[in-house]
C-alpha positions in Angstrom: -3.2 -25.4 -23.0 -0.1 -28.0 -22.2 1.4 -25.1 -20.4 -1.6 -24.5 -17.9 -1.9 -29.0 -17.4 2.4 -28.5 -16.6 2.5 -25.9 -14.8 -1.1 -25.5 -13.0 0.4 -23.1 -10.3 1.2 -20.3 -11.9 0.0 -17.0 -13.8 0.8 -16.2 -16.8 3.8 -13.0 -17.4 1.5 -10.7 -18.0 -0.3 -11.4 -14.8 2.4 -11.4 -12.6 3.3 -8.4 -14.4 -0.4 -6.7 -13.4 -0.2 -7.7 -10.0 3.2 -6.5 -9.6 2.2 -3.0 -10.8 -1.0 -2.9 -8.9 1.1 -3.7 -5.3 3.5 -1.3 -6.6 1.2 1.4 -6.9 -1.3 0.5 -3.6 2.1 0.7 -1.0 3.6 4.2 -3.5 0.2 5.9 -2.3 0.5 5.0 1.5 3.5 5.6 2.1 2.7 8.9 0.0 -0.4 8.9 2.3 2.7 8.6 5.7 4.3 11.9 3.5 2.8 13.5 3.5 0.9 13.2 7.2 3.7 13.5 8.7 5.1 16.6 7.0 0.7 18.0 7.7 1.8 17.4 11.5 5.1 19.9 11.9 2.5 22.2 11.8 2.4 24.0 15.5 -1.3 25.6 14.8 -2.8 22.1 14.2 -5.7 21.6 17.3 -5.9 18.5 18.5 -8.5 17.2 16.7 -6.9 18.1 13.4 -3.2 15.7 15.6 -5.4 12.9 15.9 -7.0 12.9 12.6 -3.5 13.0 10.3 -2.0 10.0 13.2 -5.0 8.3 12.3 -3.9 8.7 8.4 -0.5 7.4 8.9 -2.2 4.2 11.4 -4.6 3.7 8.2 -2.5 3.2 6.0 0.4 2.0 7.9 -2.1 -1.2 8.1 -2.5 -1.1 4.5 1.3 -1.1 3.4 0.6 -4.9 6.3 -1.8 -5.9 3.8 0.0 -5.3 0.9 2.7 -6.9 2.2 1.6 -10.2 3.5 -0.9 -10.3 0.1 2.9 -10.3 -1.8 4.6 -12.6 0.8 
């Protein structure tokens, strides 16, 4: 209890580690979505609608990565 009264704004190391692990997982998931979508966009047989769908995946994943960074920093 003494620790929490002296340092009320700090989190226990386990919580910080869990937060970091969760953020890292979310960031990597978004990054993998972007990379996968870019690879799929390289397919010349895609129609306009399919290309737009992959571009939307990239846009959404990029926004998610931005949110993760904003929350982490």
